[in-house]
mmCIF file of the C-alpha atoms, coordinates in Angstrom:
data_MODEL
# 
_entry.id   MODEL 
# 
loop_
_atom_site.group_PDB 
_atom_site.id 
_atom_site.type_symbol 
_atom_site.label_atom_id 
_atom_site.label_alt_id 
_atom_site.label_comp_id 
_atom_site.label_asym_id 
_atom_site.label_entity_id 
_atom_site.label_seq_id 
_atom_site.pdbx_PDB_ins_code 
_atom_site.Cartn_x 
_atom_site.Cartn_y 
_atom_site.Cartn_z 
_atom_site.occupancy 
_atom_site.B_iso_or_equiv 
_atom_site.pdbx_formal_charge 
_atom_site.auth_seq_id 
_atom_site.auth_comp_id 
_atom_site.auth_asym_id 
_atom_site.auth_atom_id 
_atom_site.pdbx_PDB_model_num 
ATOM 1   C CA . MET A 1 1   ? 108.807 76.213  127.455 1.00 0.00 ? 1   MET A CA 1 
ATOM 2   C CA . PHE A 1 2   ? 108.354 72.567  126.714 1.00 0.00 ? 2   PHE A CA 1 
ATOM 3   C CA . PRO A 1 3   ? 107.838 71.611  123.052 1.00 0.00 ? 3   PRO A CA 1 
ATOM 4   C CA . GLY A 1 4   ? 104.410 70.154  123.865 1.00 0.00 ? 4   GLY A CA 1 
ATOM 5   C CA . MET A 1 5   ? 103.355 73.371  125.594 1.00 0.00 ? 5   MET A CA 1 
ATOM 6   C CA . THR A 1 6   ? 104.552 75.450  122.653 1.00 0.00 ? 6   THR A CA 1 
ATOM 7   C CA . LEU A 1 7   ? 102.578 73.301  120.233 1.00 0.00 ? 7   LEU A CA 1 
ATOM 8   C CA . LEU A 1 8   ? 99.515  73.562  122.482 1.00 0.00 ? 8   LEU A CA 1 
ATOM 9   C CA . PHE A 1 9   ? 99.914  77.353  122.537 1.00 0.00 ? 9   PHE A CA 1 
ATOM 10  C CA . PHE A 1 10  ? 100.095 77.548  118.724 1.00 0.00 ? 10  PHE A CA 1 
ATOM 11  C CA . ASN A 1 11  ? 97.092  75.242  118.375 1.00 0.00 ? 11  ASN A CA 1 
ATOM 12  C CA . ALA A 1 12  ? 95.115  77.428  120.800 1.00 0.00 ? 12  ALA A CA 1 
ATOM 13  C CA . LEU A 1 13  ? 95.960  80.529  118.738 1.00 0.00 ? 13  LEU A CA 1 
ATOM 14  C CA . ILE A 1 14  ? 94.939  78.748  115.525 1.00 0.00 ? 14  ILE A CA 1 
ATOM 15  C CA . PHE A 1 15  ? 91.679  77.637  117.153 1.00 0.00 ? 15  PHE A CA 1 
ATOM 16  C CA . PHE A 1 16  ? 90.966  81.215  118.281 1.00 0.00 ? 16  PHE A CA 1 
ATOM 17  C CA . ALA A 1 17  ? 91.632  82.553  114.762 1.00 0.00 ? 17  ALA A CA 1 
ATOM 18  C CA . ARG A 1 18  ? 89.289  79.947  113.251 1.00 0.00 ? 18  ARG A CA 1 
ATOM 19  C CA . PHE A 1 19  ? 86.614  80.677  115.875 1.00 0.00 ? 19  PHE A CA 1 
ATOM 20  C CA . LEU A 1 20  ? 86.840  84.387  115.097 1.00 0.00 ? 20  LEU A CA 1 
ATOM 21  C CA . GLN A 1 21  ? 86.547  83.648  111.371 1.00 0.00 ? 21  GLN A CA 1 
ATOM 22  C CA . ILE A 1 22  ? 83.360  81.675  111.960 1.00 0.00 ? 22  ILE A CA 1 
ATOM 23  C CA . ALA A 1 23  ? 81.966  84.436  114.185 1.00 0.00 ? 23  ALA A CA 1 
ATOM 24  C CA . ILE A 1 24  ? 82.730  87.068  111.514 1.00 0.00 ? 24  ILE A CA 1 
ATOM 25  C CA . PHE A 1 25  ? 81.026  84.908  108.875 1.00 0.00 ? 25  PHE A CA 1 
ATOM 26  C CA . VAL A 1 26  ? 77.962  84.486  111.111 1.00 0.00 ? 26  VAL A CA 1 
ATOM 27  C CA . ARG A 1 27  ? 77.910  88.247  111.754 1.00 0.00 ? 27  ARG A CA 1 
ATOM 28  C CA . ALA A 1 28  ? 77.942  88.926  108.016 1.00 0.00 ? 28  ALA A CA 1 
ATOM 29  C CA . ILE A 1 29  ? 75.022  86.538  107.529 1.00 0.00 ? 29  ILE A CA 1 
ATOM 30  C CA . LEU A 1 30  ? 73.151  88.122  110.447 1.00 0.00 ? 30  LEU A CA 1 
ATOM 31  C CA . THR A 1 31  ? 73.277  91.532  108.748 1.00 0.00 ? 31  THR A CA 1 
ATOM 32  C CA . TRP A 1 32  ? 70.910  90.095  106.112 1.00 0.00 ? 32  TRP A CA 1 
ATOM 33  C CA . THR A 1 33  ? 68.319  89.132  108.726 1.00 0.00 ? 33  THR A CA 1 
ATOM 34  C CA . ARG A 1 34  ? 65.937  91.168  110.827 1.00 0.00 ? 34  ARG A CA 1 
ATOM 35  C CA . LEU A 1 35  ? 67.524  90.057  114.084 1.00 0.00 ? 35  LEU A CA 1 
ATOM 36  C CA . THR A 1 36  ? 68.705  92.941  116.239 1.00 0.00 ? 36  THR A CA 1 
ATOM 37  C CA . ARG A 1 37  ? 71.274  93.224  118.971 1.00 0.00 ? 37  ARG A CA 1 
ATOM 38  C CA . ALA A 1 38  ? 68.479  92.716  121.478 1.00 0.00 ? 38  ALA A CA 1 
ATOM 39  C CA . ASN A 1 39  ? 68.865  89.010  120.667 1.00 0.00 ? 39  ASN A CA 1 
ATOM 40  C CA . LYS A 1 40  ? 71.457  87.532  123.052 1.00 0.00 ? 40  LYS A CA 1 
ATOM 41  C CA . ILE A 1 41  ? 73.192  85.421  120.389 1.00 0.00 ? 41  ILE A CA 1 
ATOM 42  C CA . VAL A 1 42  ? 73.445  88.340  117.965 1.00 0.00 ? 42  VAL A CA 1 
ATOM 43  C CA . ASN A 1 43  ? 74.744  90.577  120.739 1.00 0.00 ? 43  ASN A CA 1 
ATOM 44  C CA . PHE A 1 44  ? 77.365  87.944  121.683 1.00 0.00 ? 44  PHE A CA 1 
ATOM 45  C CA . ILE A 1 45  ? 78.551  87.712  118.058 1.00 0.00 ? 45  ILE A CA 1 
ATOM 46  C CA . PHE A 1 46  ? 78.863  91.508  117.861 1.00 0.00 ? 46  PHE A CA 1 
ATOM 47  C CA . ILE A 1 47  ? 80.749  91.683  121.180 1.00 0.00 ? 47  ILE A CA 1 
ATOM 48  C CA . VAL A 1 48  ? 83.190  88.959  120.076 1.00 0.00 ? 48  VAL A CA 1 
ATOM 49  C CA . THR A 1 49  ? 83.847  90.301  116.561 1.00 0.00 ? 49  THR A CA 1 
ATOM 50  C CA . GLU A 1 50  ? 83.850  94.076  117.042 1.00 0.00 ? 50  GLU A CA 1 
ATOM 51  C CA . PRO A 1 51  ? 87.350  94.275  118.624 1.00 0.00 ? 51  PRO A CA 1 
ATOM 52  C CA . ALA A 1 52  ? 88.774  92.629  115.495 1.00 0.00 ? 52  ALA A CA 1 
ATOM 53  C CA . LEU A 1 53  ? 86.650  94.549  112.992 1.00 0.00 ? 53  LEU A CA 1 
ATOM 54  C CA . ALA A 1 54  ? 86.863  98.069  114.458 1.00 0.00 ? 54  ALA A CA 1 
ATOM 55  C CA . PRO A 1 55  ? 90.598  98.680  113.758 1.00 0.00 ? 55  PRO A CA 1 
ATOM 56  C CA . VAL A 1 56  ? 90.255  97.405  110.188 1.00 0.00 ? 56  VAL A CA 1 
ATOM 57  C CA . ARG A 1 57  ? 87.164  99.568  109.645 1.00 0.00 ? 57  ARG A CA 1 
ATOM 58  C CA . GLU A 1 58  ? 89.049  102.588 110.988 1.00 0.00 ? 58  GLU A CA 1 
ATOM 59  C CA . MET A 1 59  ? 92.001  101.915 108.649 1.00 0.00 ? 59  MET A CA 1 
ATOM 60  C CA . ILE A 1 60  ? 89.601  101.686 105.694 1.00 0.00 ? 60  ILE A CA 1 
ATOM 61  C CA . ASN A 1 61  ? 87.980  104.985 106.684 1.00 0.00 ? 61  ASN A CA 1 
ATOM 62  C CA . LYS A 1 62  ? 91.404  106.667 106.858 1.00 0.00 ? 62  LYS A CA 1 
ATOM 63  C CA . SER A 1 63  ? 92.378  105.301 103.446 1.00 0.00 ? 63  SER A CA 1 
ATOM 64  C CA . PRO A 1 64  ? 91.502  106.953 100.118 1.00 0.00 ? 64  PRO A CA 1 
ATOM 65  C CA . PHE A 1 65  ? 88.598  104.486 99.783  1.00 0.00 ? 65  PHE A CA 1 
ATOM 66  C CA . GLY A 1 66  ? 86.941  105.815 102.926 1.00 0.00 ? 66  GLY A CA 1 
ATOM 67  C CA . ASN A 1 67  ? 87.586  109.511 102.397 1.00 0.00 ? 67  ASN A CA 1 
ATOM 68  C CA . ARG A 1 68  ? 84.786  110.029 99.879  1.00 0.00 ? 68  ARG A CA 1 
ATOM 69  C CA . GLU A 1 69  ? 81.576  111.764 100.844 1.00 0.00 ? 69  GLU A CA 1 
ATOM 70  C CA . GLY A 1 70  ? 79.492  109.304 102.747 1.00 0.00 ? 70  GLY A CA 1 
ATOM 71  C CA . GLY A 1 71  ? 82.416  106.896 103.106 1.00 0.00 ? 71  GLY A CA 1 
ATOM 72  C CA . MET A 1 72  ? 82.465  103.382 101.780 1.00 0.00 ? 72  MET A CA 1 
ATOM 73  C CA . PRO A 1 73  ? 79.015  102.171 100.663 1.00 0.00 ? 73  PRO A CA 1 
ATOM 74  C CA . ILE A 1 74  ? 79.840  98.570  101.689 1.00 0.00 ? 74  ILE A CA 1 
ATOM 75  C CA . ASP A 1 75  ? 81.637  97.591  104.883 1.00 0.00 ? 75  ASP A CA 1 
ATOM 76  C CA . LEU A 1 76  ? 84.589  95.512  103.707 1.00 0.00 ? 76  LEU A CA 1 
ATOM 77  C CA . SER A 1 77  ? 86.123  95.135  107.159 1.00 0.00 ? 77  SER A CA 1 
ATOM 78  C CA . PRO A 1 78  ? 84.694  91.602  107.680 1.00 0.00 ? 78  PRO A CA 1 
ATOM 79  C CA . VAL A 1 79  ? 86.208  90.401  104.381 1.00 0.00 ? 79  VAL A CA 1 
ATOM 80  C CA . ILE A 1 80  ? 89.609  91.964  105.091 1.00 0.00 ? 80  ILE A CA 1 
ATOM 81  C CA . THR A 1 81  ? 89.662  90.749  108.700 1.00 0.00 ? 81  THR A CA 1 
ATOM 82  C CA . PHE A 1 82  ? 88.633  87.248  107.597 1.00 0.00 ? 82  PHE A CA 1 
ATOM 83  C CA . MET A 1 83  ? 91.526  87.149  105.105 1.00 0.00 ? 83  MET A CA 1 
ATOM 84  C CA . LEU A 1 84  ? 94.007  88.481  107.679 1.00 0.00 ? 84  LEU A CA 1 
ATOM 85  C CA . LEU A 1 85  ? 92.907  85.824  110.160 1.00 0.00 ? 85  LEU A CA 1 
ATOM 86  C CA . GLN A 1 86  ? 93.329  83.176  107.444 1.00 0.00 ? 86  GLN A CA 1 
ATOM 87  C CA . ILE A 1 87  ? 96.895  84.337  106.814 1.00 0.00 ? 87  ILE A CA 1 
ATOM 88  C CA . ILE A 1 88  ? 97.658  84.415  110.544 1.00 0.00 ? 88  ILE A CA 1 
ATOM 89  C CA . ALA A 1 89  ? 96.267  80.882  111.025 1.00 0.00 ? 89  ALA A CA 1 
ATOM 90  C CA . LEU A 1 90  ? 98.299  79.564  108.087 1.00 0.00 ? 90  LEU A CA 1 
ATOM 91  C CA . VAL A 1 91  ? 101.513 81.144  109.379 1.00 0.00 ? 91  VAL A CA 1 
ATOM 92  C CA . LEU A 1 92  ? 100.885 79.789  112.876 1.00 0.00 ? 92  LEU A CA 1 
ATOM 93  C CA . ALA A 1 93  ? 100.160 76.300  111.475 1.00 0.00 ? 93  ALA A CA 1 
ATOM 94  C CA . ASN A 1 94  ? 103.370 76.460  109.435 1.00 0.00 ? 94  ASN A CA 1 
ATOM 95  C CA . VAL A 1 95  ? 105.409 77.487  112.479 1.00 0.00 ? 95  VAL A CA 1 
ATOM 96  C CA . ALA A 1 96  ? 103.762 74.807  114.615 1.00 0.00 ? 96  ALA A CA 1 
ATOM 97  C CA . GLY A 1 97  ? 104.510 72.256  111.882 1.00 0.00 ? 97  GLY A CA 1 
ATOM 98  C CA . THR A 1 98  ? 108.196 73.156  111.916 1.00 0.00 ? 98  THR A CA 1 
ATOM 99  C CA . LEU A 1 99  ? 108.281 72.756  115.698 1.00 0.00 ? 99  LEU A CA 1 
ATOM 100 C CA . VAL A 1 100 ? 106.992 69.196  115.429 1.00 0.00 ? 100 VAL A CA 1 
ATOM 101 C CA . SER A 1 101 ? 109.508 68.062  112.819 1.00 0.00 ? 101 SER A CA 1 
# 
């Protein structure tokens, strides 16, 4: 691949990670409102974020934290996924930065 194409690819991945972070943040805020999934915007946010949140939620449920009766009282999957996406974006930005120099 050309260096410009590689940099474009890394920037697209970073953009996607940032977009997903914003969507997860919006989803967390939406849980405090009375809006339901019948709302098209809320439904879109849930459709976009659920593929990223579901595996993390499943890992939490399989961990000792999720094995208690009733499971975890607070869903921490958005926080953990947000932090993982932050780490991924930083690593990708660092790799893209080394490609430029």
